[in-house]
C-alpha positions in Angstrom: 14.9 20.2 -5.0 11.5 19.3 -6.4 8.7 18.4 -4.1 7.3 14.9 -4.5 3.6 14.6 -4.1 2.3 11.3 -2.8 -1.3 10.7 -2.1 -3.3 8.1 -0.4 -7.0 7.3 -0.4 -9.9 6.5 1.9 -12.1 3.9 0.4 -15.1 1.8 1.1 -15.6 -1.7 -0.3 -18.2 -4.4 0.1 -17.2 -7.9 1.0 -20.3 -10.2 0.6 -22.9 -9.0 3.1 -20.5 -7.3 5.4 -19.1 -3.8 4.9 -15.4 -3.5 5.1 -13.7 -0.1 5.8 -10.3 0.4 4.3 -8.5 3.4 5.7 -5.2 4.8 4.7 -2.9 7.2 6.6 -1.1 10.3 5.3 2.3 9.7 3.8 5.3 10.0 6.1 8.6 10.9 4.6 11.9 10.2 6.4 15.1 11.8 5.2 18.5 10.2 5.7 21.3 8.9 3.4 18.3 8.1 1.2 14.7 9.3 1.5 11.9 6.8 2.4 8.2 7.3 2.2 5.8 5.1 4.2 2.0 4.9 4.6 -0.3 2.6 6.6 -3.5 0.8 5.5 -6.0 -0.4 8.2 -8.9 -2.7 7.4 -11.9 -2.8 9.7 -14.4 -5.6 9.4 -12.2 -8.5 8.4 -14.4 -11.7 8.6 -11.7 -14.3 8.1 -8.0 -13.3 8.8 -6.8 -16.5 7.3 -7.8 -15.4 3.8 -7.2 -11.6 4.2 -5.1 -10.1 1.5 -4.0 -6.4 1.4 -2.9 -5.1 -2.0 -0.8 -2.0 -2.7 -1.1 -0.1 -6.0 0.5 2.9 -7.6 -0.9 5.2 -10.2 1.7 7.4 -11.9 0.6 10.6 -13.7 -1.3 9.8 -16.9 -0.9 6.0 -16.4 -3.3 3.3 -15.4 -3.1 1.9 -11.9 -0.9 -1.1 -11.4 -0.5 -3.4 -8.5 3.0 -3.5 -6.9 2.5 -6.2 -4.3 0.1 -8.0 -2.0 0.6 -9.2 1.5 -1.0 -12.0 3.5 0.0 -13.2 7.0 3.4 -11.4 6.7 4.2 -12.9 3.3 4.8 -10.4 0.5 4.3 -11.3 -3.2 5.6 -8.9 -5.8 4.0 -8.5 -9.2 7.4 -7.8 -10.7 10.7 -8.9 -9.1 12.2 -5.5 -10.0 10.0 -3.9 -7.4 11.8 -5.7 -4.5 14.5 -3.1 -3.9 12.1 -0.2 -4.4 9.0 -1.2 -2.4 8.4 -3.1 0.8 5.4 -3.9 3.0 4.8 -5.5 6.3 1.9 -6.5 8.5 1.0 -4.6 11.6 -1.3 -7.2 13.1 -3.9 -9.1 11.0 -5.7 -5.9 9.9 -3.0 -3.4 9.0 -0.1 -3.1 6.6 2.7 -0.5 6.2 4.0 0.2 2.7 7.4 1.8 2.1 9.0 3.4 -1.0 12.8 3.4 -0.8 15.2 5.9 -2.5 12.4 8.4 -3.1 12.8 10.5 -6.2 10.8 12.6 -8.6 9.8 9.5 -10.7 7.8 8.3 -7.7 5.3 11.1 -7.8 1.8 9.7 -8.0 -1.0 8.1 -6.1 -0.5 5.1 -3.9 -3.4 3.2 -2.4 -4.3 -0.1 -0.8 -7.1 -2.5 -1.5 -8.5 -5.4 0.4 -10.4 -8.6 -0.3 -10.6 -12.1 1.0 -10.5 -15.3 -1.0 
């Protein structure tokens, strides 16, 4: 079987005057009846959790990045309803999110990353 390479980033962003650190974990792959990949995103320096949004993006080879979903206070909003069976996310406290890819296959090879901002 082909290896599926999934990558995640470490990134720094600026939020007003305060510096916010967005840190992503390595990808974890779980094999069962279907294969699932998961990764965590932790945000340090959130100034107002009420307006904290964590966004999850994917970039497939030779394609532009596209947002899959964003999550706020445990509520997930998908950019396309067709993503609902393939991708999921949940909050781990106010400053952390776990993103999952279900039914992992070779079409999922690419870069997955989180972003954060408040509004």
